[in-house]
N, C-alpha and C positions, 0 to 999 in steps of 0.2 A: 772510299779507299785512298790511301796515300800512295805516293809514287814507289816507295820501297816495296810495299805489298804487291802493287801492280807488276813491277818488274820481276819480283820473285815468282808470282803466279804464272808469268809468261816465260819462265825458264831462264831469265837473265841472272847470271852469277858473276862472281869475281873473275872467273876464267873465261867468260864469254868473249872477251876481246883481249888480245895479247898486248903486252907493254909496247911492242914494236908498232902496232897499229895505233895505239893511243898517242905515241910520240909523233907519228906521221900526221895525225889529226892536229896535234898541238903545233908542230913546226911548219909543216907544209900546207896544212889546211884541208887535206883529203887523204883517203886511203883506199886501197883496192882489195876486194875480197873475192878471189877466184872460186869458181865452182859452187857458189852458194845456192844456185837454182839447179836442182837435179834434172836429169834428162826428161823424165816423165812429166814433171811439173812444167818444165820449159815448153814441152810440146803442147801442153794444155793451155798455157798462157798465150802462146802464139796463135793457137786455134781460136781462142776466145777473142783475141785482138782482132783477127780478121772477121769473125762473126759480127762483132760489134760495129766495125767499120761498114760492113755490108748492110746491117740492119738500120743503123742510124743515118747513113748517107750524109747529106749536106748539113745535117744538124749535129753531127758528131763533134763533141768538144764544147758545145755552146754553154754548158753549165759553168764553165770557167772562162775559156776564150778559145778562139780559133786563130790560126797562123797561116798566112799565105805560104804555099809551097810545102806544106806538111799535112800529114794525117794526124789529127788530134783526137784523143778520147778523154773524158773526165768522169767524175763521180764513180770510179771503179769500185769503191766500197760496196755499192749496191748492185754490182753487175756480175756477180758470180762468186761462188765459194772459193775458187782458186785464188782470188785476191785477198782472202782473209789472212793467209799466211805471209803476205807481203808486209803489211803494216804491223804485224805482231812478231816478226822474226827476231829471235833473241840476240843474234850477233849484231844486227842492224840497230836494234833498240839500245844495246850497250854502247854502240858508237854514237848514236844520237844523244844519249844521256851524257856521255863524256863531253861532247861539244857544248851542249846547252847548260848542263850542270845543275839543273833543277827540274821541277815538274814541267812536263811538256805534253803536247797533244798533236795528233795528225792535223795538218793544215789542208792537204789535198792529196789525192791519189789519181794521177793522170797518166797519159801515155802520149808519145810523140814519135813520128816517123818522118824524117826529112826525105823528101822525094828527090830523085835524080835531078841535078842542076839547081837544087834549092837547099835551104837550111842554114845558111850562114847567119850568125847573130853577132851583134856587138858584144864586147865584154861588158858584163853587168854583174850585179849582186842580186840576191833575193831579199835584201833589206835596204830600205830607202835612205838610211843615215850612215854617217861615218862611224867607225868603231868607237864605242863609248865605255869600254872596259868589260862589257858582258856580251856574250853571244846569244842572239835571240832566235835564230833559225838554222836549221840543218836539213840537208837533202840527201837522197839516195837515188842513184840511177841503176835500174835493173836491166841489164843487157839481154834482150831477147834475140839479138843477132850479134855476130862479130862486129866489133867496132874497129875499123881499119883507117889508115891514113887517108883513104880516098872516099869513104862513104858517109862522111859527115859526123865523125866522132866529136866528142866534147873536148874543148880546150880549157885549161885552167892555168892560172898564174900563181905558183906556190908562194906562200907567205903574205899574200895581199889581204888576208882575212883580218889583219890588225891595222888597217889603214883607212884611207879615204875612198870615196866612191870613184870608180874609173872615169866617170864623166867630169870629175873635178881635176883629174891629173892628165888624162890622155887627150891629145889633139884629135885623134881618130880612133874611137873605140871599135870600129869595124876592122881596123888593120891588125895584122899579126903583131904579137908582142914578143920582144926578144927573149923573154924568160918563160913564155907559155909552154906548157907540156900538153901533149895529146893523149887522151885516154884510149890506148890501143889495147884491146882485150877481147877474149873469147866470149861468145854467148854463154850465159849462165853466171857471168861475173856480176857482182854488185859493187859499185863505187859509192862510198859515203863521203860527203864533203860539207865542210862548214860553209853555209850559204852566204857568208860575208866575203868569201873568196871571189875574185874576178873569174868569171867563166862564161862560156857561150858555145853554141853549136858551130861546127864548121860546114863548109860546102860539100854536099854529096856530089862528087865528081864522076860517079859511075853512071852507066847507062840504065842499069836495072837493079841495083843492089838495095835491099831494104836495110834500115838501121833502126828497127823498132826498139823502143825502150819504155819502161815505166818510170815515172818520177814520183817517189814516195817522200813527201815533203812535210817537215815537222816544225812547230813553233813553240816557244815557251808559253806555258799556260798564262792566260791573261791577255794575249794578243788575239786579234781576230784571225779566223781561219780563211784561207784562200777560198774554200768552199765551206759554207756553214753546214756542218754535219748534222746538227739538230734539225735544220730546215729540210734537209734532203733525206735523212735516214728513213728507210722503209721498215715497216714492222717486221717483215720476214727476216731482214738482215739483223735488226736489233735482237730478235728472239733467238737467232742462230748463234750469235757470238757470245763469248764469255763476258763476265762482269769486268774483268781486266781490260778486255778489248774495247768495251764500251767507254771505259775511262780514257783510253788512248784516243778514242773518237770524240770524247767530251759529249756523250749522249746518255750519260747516267740519268736516271729519274730519281728525284728526291734527294 
């Protein structure tokens, strides 16, 4: 299948993303999509998040990596049908395609919850090189809880997706940036960002507030995935999903 057919099969059309949202991705490097996760689906994703944390315990997230002070989950493609609609969502796919501009695939589908008193990250990108005229990666954050100023919301620095790595410019990438913006939004929101933008988690300053989120991360085809989907794909998952979804995962056979 080619990407045009894949996107068409998954319901991505010319009207899947507004010109306003496209412009935000172009100029600012990120856009916010309120209410993309319906209430029933949101409840199911939250329940599955907690079930997996309980079931996997200290091993949770090890397929990709673990992070001190957070609850991490990984390989969610294989951990429930409720996740199928995440990496095949037409609006998000339209945004990802707008950023990357060519054939792409899922790199990983993970989850993160910064615990109270934890979660602060340095400003970083999800690509290891300076901007070279093309965008190679794009990400989406699926808010399972409200993101507030106090509970560890994501920070982003608009316009930095066409520049150098923050480590090459900043004296202290852990410090606040004068131009950073905080993703303050309600549960059910999805934020899509060009992964070349400077971004990072902030400190969860609450005593007991959760800030659970899914990270649905994509890369241009030809790049390695953060989690090798062909290595991890389970037969029951492969059999359940559509041919177009298999293309997104890069697990087509033949």
